[in-house]
PDB file of N, CA, C and O in Angstrom:
ATOM      1  N   MET A   1     234.604 -74.013 174.939  1.00  0.00           N
ATOM      2  CA  MET A   1     235.878 -73.818 174.295  1.00  0.00           C
ATOM      3  C   MET A   1     236.115 -72.310 174.231  1.00  0.00           C
ATOM      4  O   MET A   1     235.189 -71.533 174.003  1.00  0.00           O
ATOM      5  N   ALA A   2     237.361 -71.915 174.435  1.00  0.00           N
ATOM      6  CA  ALA A   2     237.694 -70.493 174.433  1.00  0.00           C
ATOM      7  C   ALA A   2     239.068 -70.275 173.809  1.00  0.00           C
ATOM      8  O   ALA A   2     239.930 -71.152 173.847  1.00  0.00           O
ATOM      9  N   ILE A   3     239.252 -69.098 173.239  1.00  0.00           N
ATOM     10  CA  ILE A   3     240.540 -68.685 172.700  1.00  0.00           C
ATOM     11  C   ILE A   3     241.078 -67.592 173.615  1.00  0.00           C
ATOM     12  O   ILE A   3     240.400 -66.599 173.879  1.00  0.00           O
ATOM     13  N   PHE A   4     242.304 -67.785 174.095  1.00  0.00           N
ATOM     14  CA  PHE A   4     242.951 -66.792 174.942  1.00  0.00           C
ATOM     15  C   PHE A   4     244.058 -66.109 174.157  1.00  0.00           C
ATOM     16  O   PHE A   4     244.779 -66.742 173.385  1.00  0.00           O
ATOM     17  N   LYS A   5     244.178 -64.807 174.368  1.00  0.00           N
ATOM     18  CA  LYS A   5     245.238 -64.012 173.744  1.00  0.00           C
ATOM     19  C   LYS A   5     246.222 -63.615 174.838  1.00  0.00           C
ATOM     20  O   LYS A   5     245.833 -63.017 175.842  1.00  0.00           O
ATOM     21  N   PHE A   6     247.493 -63.946 174.644  1.00  0.00           N
ATOM     22  CA  PHE A   6     248.540 -63.623 175.599  1.00  0.00           C
ATOM     23  C   PHE A   6     249.559 -62.701 174.933  1.00  0.00           C
ATOM     24  O   PHE A   6     249.931 -62.910 173.779  1.00  0.00           O
ATOM     25  N   THR A   7     250.002 -61.695 175.656  1.00  0.00           N
ATOM     26  CA  THR A   7     251.054 -60.799 175.190  1.00  0.00           C
ATOM     27  C   THR A   7     252.173 -60.829 176.220  1.00  0.00           C
ATOM     28  O   THR A   7     251.941 -60.564 177.399  1.00  0.00           O
ATOM     29  N   ASN A   8     253.395 -61.152 175.778  1.00  0.00           N
ATOM     30  CA  ASN A   8     254.504 -61.210 176.726  1.00  0.00           C
ATOM     31  C   ASN A   8     255.182 -59.842 176.844  1.00  0.00           C
ATOM     32  O   ASN A   8     254.736 -58.875 176.226  1.00  0.00           O
ATOM     33  N   SER A   9     256.239 -59.759 177.622  1.00  0.00           N
ATOM     34  CA  SER A   9     256.918 -58.484 177.876  1.00  0.00           C
ATOM     35  C   SER A   9     257.572 -57.896 176.628  1.00  0.00           C
ATOM     36  O   SER A   9     257.874 -56.703 176.598  1.00  0.00           O
ATOM     37  N   ASN A  10     257.794 -58.712 175.603  1.00  0.00           N
ATOM     38  CA  ASN A  10     258.354 -58.228 174.331  1.00  0.00           C
ATOM     39  C   ASN A  10     257.273 -57.867 173.329  1.00  0.00           C
ATOM     40  O   ASN A  10     257.571 -57.627 172.158  1.00  0.00           O
ATOM     41  N   SER A  11     256.023 -57.823 173.769  1.00  0.00           N
ATOM     42  CA  SER A  11     254.850 -57.522 172.937  1.00  0.00           C
ATOM     43  C   SER A  11     254.569 -58.589 171.895  1.00  0.00           C
ATOM     44  O   SER A  11     253.844 -58.333 170.933  1.00  0.00           O
ATOM     45  N   ASN A  12     255.130 -59.789 172.066  1.00  0.00           N
ATOM     46  CA  ASN A  12     254.787 -60.904 171.182  1.00  0.00           C
ATOM     47  C   ASN A  12     253.416 -61.427 171.586  1.00  0.00           C
ATOM     48  O   ASN A  12     253.137 -61.608 172.771  1.00  0.00           O
ATOM     49  N   ILE A  13     252.568 -61.667 170.602  1.00  0.00           N
ATOM     50  CA  ILE A  13     251.208 -62.132 170.856  1.00  0.00           C
ATOM     51  C   ILE A  13     251.107 -63.614 170.535  1.00  0.00           C
ATOM     52  O   ILE A  13     251.614 -64.074 169.512  1.00  0.00           O
ATOM     53  N   ASN A  14     250.448 -64.357 171.415  1.00  0.00           N
ATOM     54  CA  ASN A  14     250.248 -65.787 171.245  1.00  0.00           C
ATOM     55  C   ASN A  14     248.786 -66.110 171.552  1.00  0.00           C
ATOM     56  O   ASN A  14     248.244 -65.633 172.549  1.00  0.00           O
ATOM     57  N   TYR A  15     248.151 -66.909 170.708  1.00  0.00           N
ATOM     58  CA  TYR A  15     246.773 -67.330 170.915  1.00  0.00           C
ATOM     59  C   TYR A  15     246.760 -68.804 171.254  1.00  0.00           C
ATOM     60  O   TYR A  15     247.480 -69.591 170.639  1.00  0.00           O
ATOM     61  N   GLN A  16     245.935 -69.191 172.243  1.00  0.00           N
ATOM     62  CA  GLN A  16     245.836 -70.585 172.633  1.00  0.00           C
ATOM     63  C   GLN A  16     244.369 -70.978 172.793  1.00  0.00           C
ATOM     64  O   GLN A  16     243.535 -70.184 173.228  1.00  0.00           O
ATOM     65  N   LEU A  17     244.084 -72.212 172.434  1.00  0.00           N
ATOM     66  CA  LEU A  17     242.729 -72.761 172.520  1.00  0.00           C
ATOM     67  C   LEU A  17     242.607 -73.555 173.811  1.00  0.00           C
ATOM     68  O   LEU A  17     243.450 -74.400 174.112  1.00  0.00           O
ATOM     69  N   TYR A  18     241.548 -73.277 174.576  1.00  0.00           N
ATOM     70  CA  TYR A  18     241.324 -73.966 175.850  1.00  0.00           C
ATOM     71  C   TYR A  18     239.927 -74.578 175.878  1.00  0.00           C
ATOM     72  O   TYR A  18     238.994 -74.073 175.255  1.00  0.00           O
ATOM     73  N   VAL A  19     239.809 -75.677 176.617  1.00  0.00           N
ATOM     74  CA  VAL A  19     238.524 -76.348 176.830  1.00  0.00           C
ATOM     75  C   VAL A  19     238.283 -76.387 178.331  1.00  0.00           C
ATOM     76  O   VAL A  19     239.188 -76.705 179.103  1.00  0.00           O
ATOM     77  N   ASP A  20     237.074 -76.068 178.739  1.00  0.00           N
ATOM     78  CA  ASP A  20     236.696 -76.119 180.149  1.00  0.00           C
ATOM     79  C   ASP A  20     236.862 -77.547 180.670  1.00  0.00           C
ATOM     80  O   ASP A  20     236.480 -78.503 179.995  1.00  0.00           O
ATOM     81  N   ALA A  21     237.427 -77.691 181.857  1.00  0.00           N
ATOM     82  CA  ALA A  21     237.678 -79.016 182.433  1.00  0.00           C
ATOM     83  C   ALA A  21     236.398 -79.835 182.557  1.00  0.00           C
ATOM     84  O   ALA A  21     236.446 -81.063 182.483  1.00  0.00           O
ATOM     85  N   LYS A  22     235.258 -79.178 182.744  1.00  0.00           N
ATOM     86  CA  LYS A  22     233.976 -79.895 182.861  1.00  0.00           C
ATOM     87  C   LYS A  22     233.560 -80.529 181.543  1.00  0.00           C
ATOM     88  O   LYS A  22     232.775 -81.478 181.537  1.00  0.00           O
ATOM     89  N   ASN A  23     234.075 -80.018 180.419  1.00  0.00           N
ATOM     90  CA  ASN A  23     233.675 -80.503 179.095  1.00  0.00           C
ATOM     91  C   ASN A  23     234.775 -81.252 178.357  1.00  0.00           C
ATOM     92  O   ASN A  23     234.584 -81.650 177.208  1.00  0.00           O
ATOM     93  N   VAL A  24     235.916 -81.448 178.995  1.00  0.00           N
ATOM     94  CA  VAL A  24     237.051 -82.047 178.299  1.00  0.00           C
ATOM     95  C   VAL A  24     236.743 -83.462 177.802  1.00  0.00           C
ATOM     96  O   VAL A  24     237.316 -83.901 176.805  1.00  0.00           O
ATOM     97  N   ASN A  25     235.854 -84.174 178.478  1.00  0.00           N
ATOM     98  CA  ASN A  25     235.527 -85.540 178.041  1.00  0.00           C
ATOM     99  C   ASN A  25     234.736 -85.570 176.737  1.00  0.00           C
ATOM    100  O   ASN A  25     234.511 -86.649 176.189  1.00  0.00           O
ATOM    101  N   GLN A  26     234.313 -84.431 176.233  1.00  0.00           N
ATOM    102  CA  GLN A  26     233.579 -84.357 174.966  1.00  0.00           C
ATOM    103  C   GLN A  26     234.512 -84.253 173.757  1.00  0.00           C
ATOM    104  O   GLN A  26     234.054 -84.246 172.615  1.00  0.00           O
ATOM    105  N   PHE A  27     235.808 -84.175 174.011  1.00  0.00           N
ATOM    106  CA  PHE A  27     236.783 -84.005 172.938  1.00  0.00           C
ATOM    107  C   PHE A  27     237.730 -85.199 172.908  1.00  0.00           C
ATOM    108  O   PHE A  27     238.207 -85.640 173.953  1.00  0.00           O
ATOM    109  N   PRO A  28     238.005 -85.727 171.707  1.00  0.00           N
ATOM    110  CA  PRO A  28     238.933 -86.858 171.617  1.00  0.00           C
ATOM    111  C   PRO A  28     240.346 -86.423 171.995  1.00  0.00           C
ATOM    112  O   PRO A  28     240.743 -85.281 171.766  1.00  0.00           O
ATOM    113  N   LEU A  29     241.081 -87.341 172.566  1.00  0.00           N
ATOM    114  CA  LEU A  29     242.445 -87.080 173.011  1.00  0.00           C
ATOM    115  C   LEU A  29     243.401 -87.957 172.229  1.00  0.00           C
ATOM    116  O   LEU A  29     243.135 -89.141 172.024  1.00  0.00           O
ATOM    117  N   ILE A  30     244.504 -87.390 171.795  1.00  0.00           N
ATOM    118  CA  ILE A  30     245.542 -88.154 171.103  1.00  0.00           C
ATOM    119  C   ILE A  30     246.758 -88.189 172.013  1.00  0.00           C
ATOM    120  O   ILE A  30     247.298 -87.145 172.377  1.00  0.00           O
ATOM    121  N   VAL A  31     247.190 -89.395 172.381  1.00  0.00           N
ATOM    122  CA  VAL A  31     248.352 -89.555 173.254  1.00  0.00           C
ATOM    123  C   VAL A  31     249.407 -90.335 172.486  1.00  0.00           C
ATOM    124  O   VAL A  31     249.152 -91.444 172.016  1.00  0.00           O
ATOM    125  N   ASN A  32     250.579 -89.755 172.361  1.00  0.00           N
ATOM    126  CA  ASN A  32     251.697 -90.395 171.667  1.00  0.00           C
ATOM    127  C   ASN A  32     252.603 -91.012 172.734  1.00  0.00           C
ATOM    128  O   ASN A  32     253.641 -90.449 173.081  1.00  0.00           O
ATOM    129  N   ASP A  33     252.197 -92.173 173.247  1.00  0.00           N
ATOM    130  CA  ASP A  33     252.903 -92.794 174.367  1.00  0.00           C
ATOM    131  C   ASP A  33     253.422 -94.169 173.958  1.00  0.00           C
ATOM    132  O   ASP A  33     252.645 -95.099 173.741  1.00  0.00           O
ATOM    133  N   CYS A  34     254.712 -94.283 173.857  1.00  0.00           N
ATOM    134  CA  CYS A  34     255.331 -95.559 173.514  1.00  0.00           C
ATOM    135  C   CYS A  34     256.671 -95.633 174.224  1.00  0.00           C
ATOM    136  O   CYS A  34     257.493 -94.726 174.090  1.00  0.00           O
ATOM    137  N   ARG A  35     256.902 -96.696 174.973  1.00  0.00           N
ATOM    138  CA  ARG A  35     258.142 -96.823 175.742  1.00  0.00           C
ATOM    139  C   ARG A  35     259.364 -97.107 174.851  1.00  0.00           C
ATOM    140  O   ARG A  35     260.490 -96.778 175.225  1.00  0.00           O
ATOM    141  N   ILE A  36     259.144 -97.718 173.673  1.00  0.00           N
ATOM    142  CA  ILE A  36     260.261 -98.120 172.817  1.00  0.00           C
ATOM    143  C   ILE A  36     260.636 -97.017 171.824  1.00  0.00           C
ATOM    144  O   ILE A  36     261.798 -96.618 171.742  1.00  0.00           O
ATOM    145  N   SER A  37     259.649 -96.529 171.074  1.00  0.00           N
ATOM    146  CA  SER A  37     259.923 -95.457 170.111  1.00  0.00           C
ATOM    147  C   SER A  37     258.643 -94.677 169.848  1.00  0.00           C
ATOM    148  O   SER A  37     257.549 -95.240 169.814  1.00  0.00           O
ATOM    149  N   LYS A  38     258.795 -93.405 169.668  1.00  0.00           N
ATOM    150  CA  LYS A  38     257.638 -92.542 169.407  1.00  0.00           C
ATOM    151  C   LYS A  38     257.221 -92.675 167.953  1.00  0.00           C
ATOM    152  O   LYS A  38     258.051 -92.845 167.059  1.00  0.00           O
ATOM    153  N   GLU A  39     255.917 -92.593 167.739  1.00  0.00           N
ATOM    154  CA  GLU A  39     255.391 -92.539 166.383  1.00  0.00           C
ATOM    155  C   GLU A  39     255.599 -91.122 165.844  1.00  0.00           C
ATOM    156  O   GLU A  39     255.878 -90.194 166.603  1.00  0.00           O
ATOM    157  N   ASN A  40     255.461 -90.968 164.543  1.00  0.00           N
ATOM    158  CA  ASN A  40     255.535 -89.631 163.947  1.00  0.00           C
ATOM    159  C   ASN A  40     254.406 -88.777 164.503  1.00  0.00           C
ATOM    160  O   ASN A  40     253.303 -89.268 164.744  1.00  0.00           O
ATOM    161  N   GLU A  41     254.687 -87.506 164.703  1.00  0.00           N
ATOM    162  CA  GLU A  41     253.673 -86.589 165.215  1.00  0.00           C
ATOM    163  C   GLU A  41     252.551 -86.431 164.194  1.00  0.00           C
ATOM    164  O   GLU A  41     252.798 -86.376 162.989  1.00  0.00           O
ATOM    165  N   PHE A  42     251.327 -86.360 164.681  1.00  0.00           N
ATOM    166  CA  PHE A  42     250.159 -86.154 163.831  1.00  0.00           C
ATOM    167  C   PHE A  42     250.141 -84.709 163.355  1.00  0.00           C
ATOM    168  O   PHE A  42     250.363 -83.794 164.148  1.00  0.00           O
ATOM    169  N   GLN A  43     249.883 -84.494 162.087  1.00  0.00           N
ATOM    170  CA  GLN A  43     249.826 -83.146 161.537  1.00  0.00           C
ATOM    171  C   GLN A  43     248.375 -82.650 161.566  1.00  0.00           C
ATOM    172  O   GLN A  43     247.530 -83.131 160.811  1.00  0.00           O
ATOM    173  N   PHE A  44     248.103 -81.691 162.441  1.00  0.00           N
ATOM    174  CA  PHE A  44     246.766 -81.137 162.566  1.00  0.00           C
ATOM    175  C   PHE A  44     246.551 -80.016 161.551  1.00  0.00           C
ATOM    176  O   PHE A  44     247.507 -79.402 161.075  1.00  0.00           O
ATOM    177  N   ASP A  45     245.292 -79.761 161.229  1.00  0.00           N
ATOM    178  CA  ASP A  45     244.959 -78.614 160.391  1.00  0.00           C
ATOM    179  C   ASP A  45     245.358 -77.341 161.119  1.00  0.00           C
ATOM    180  O   ASP A  45     245.269 -77.263 162.345  1.00  0.00           O
ATOM    181  N   LYS A  46     245.794 -76.352 160.367  1.00  0.00           N
ATOM    182  CA  LYS A  46     246.146 -75.056 160.950  1.00  0.00           C
ATOM    183  C   LYS A  46     244.859 -74.269 161.198  1.00  0.00           C
ATOM    184  O   LYS A  46     244.008 -74.169 160.314  1.00  0.00           O
ATOM    185  N   ILE A  47     244.723 -73.717 162.388  1.00  0.00           N
ATOM    186  CA  ILE A  47     243.563 -72.907 162.743  1.00  0.00           C
ATOM    187  C   ILE A  47     244.043 -71.477 162.944  1.00  0.00           C
ATOM    188  O   ILE A  47     245.016 -71.245 163.661  1.00  0.00           O
ATOM    189  N   ASN A  48     243.379 -70.529 162.325  1.00  0.00           N
ATOM    190  CA  ASN A  48     243.733 -69.133 162.492  1.00  0.00           C
ATOM    191  C   ASN A  48     243.052 -68.614 163.762  1.00  0.00           C
ATOM    192  O   ASN A  48     241.968 -68.035 163.700  1.00  0.00           O
ATOM    193  N   LEU A  49     243.698 -68.827 164.911  1.00  0.00           N
ATOM    194  CA  LEU A  49     243.104 -68.442 166.191  1.00  0.00           C
ATOM    195  C   LEU A  49     242.973 -66.929 166.311  1.00  0.00           C
ATOM    196  O   LEU A  49     242.044 -66.438 166.952  1.00  0.00           O
ATOM    197  N   LYS A  50     243.886 -66.192 165.708  1.00  0.00           N
ATOM    198  CA  LYS A  50     243.790 -64.726 165.752  1.00  0.00           C
ATOM    199  C   LYS A  50     242.496 -64.261 165.077  1.00  0.00           C
ATOM    200  O   LYS A  50     241.790 -63.405 165.609  1.00  0.00           O
ATOM    201  N   LYS A  51     242.194 -64.818 163.923  1.00  0.00           N
ATOM    202  CA  LYS A  51     240.977 -64.450 163.196  1.00  0.00           C
ATOM    203  C   LYS A  51     239.733 -64.803 164.014  1.00  0.00           C
ATOM    204  O   LYS A  51     238.813 -63.992 164.119  1.00  0.00           O
ATOM    205  N   LEU A  52     239.700 -65.994 164.587  1.00  0.00           N
ATOM    206  CA  LEU A  52     238.571 -66.404 165.401  1.00  0.00           C
ATOM    207  C   LEU A  52     238.424 -65.526 166.637  1.00  0.00           C
ATOM    208  O   LEU A  52     237.309 -65.190 167.038  1.00  0.00           O
ATOM    209  N   PHE A  53     239.557 -65.153 167.242  1.00  0.00           N
ATOM    210  CA  PHE A  53     239.535 -64.291 168.425  1.00  0.00           C
ATOM    211  C   PHE A  53     238.941 -62.926 168.063  1.00  0.00           C
ATOM    212  O   PHE A  53     238.095 -62.404 168.790  1.00  0.00           O
ATOM    213  N   GLU A  54     239.376 -62.359 166.964  1.00  0.00           N
ATOM    214  CA  GLU A  54     238.898 -61.035 166.544  1.00  0.00           C
ATOM    215  C   GLU A  54     237.409 -61.067 166.186  1.00  0.00           C
ATOM    216  O   GLU A  54     236.703 -60.092 166.442  1.00  0.00           O
ATOM    217  N   GLN A  55     236.918 -62.158 165.603  1.00  0.00           N
ATOM    218  CA  GLN A  55     235.511 -62.280 165.229  1.00  0.00           C
ATOM    219  C   GLN A  55     234.598 -62.335 166.438  1.00  0.00           C
ATOM    220  O   GLN A  55     233.442 -61.920 166.360  1.00  0.00           O
ATOM    221  N   ASN A  56     235.098 -62.840 167.554  1.00  0.00           N
ATOM    222  CA  ASN A  56     234.265 -63.075 168.717  1.00  0.00           C
ATOM    223  C   ASN A  56     234.513 -62.113 169.871  1.00  0.00           C
ATOM    224  O   ASN A  56     234.240 -62.439 171.026  1.00  0.00           O
ATOM    225  N   LYS A  57     235.023 -60.942 169.562  1.00  0.00           N
ATOM    226  CA  LYS A  57     235.251 -59.934 170.615  1.00  0.00           C
ATOM    227  C   LYS A  57     233.927 -59.426 171.137  1.00  0.00           C
ATOM    228  O   LYS A  57     233.899 -58.575 172.025  1.00  0.00           O
TER     229      LYS A  57
END
């Protein structure tokens, strides 16, 4: 698992969490797939990716 830091041309910073494709089967997947109506979106815990990124430099 890795945290990537992206900076766009406006200097906005965005952090994203990635999992190596070789290890993706070790993580549960949530798929919101319904042909008739979508279920309410699951509310995940907020993760401070910036803090984690800075700790692991």
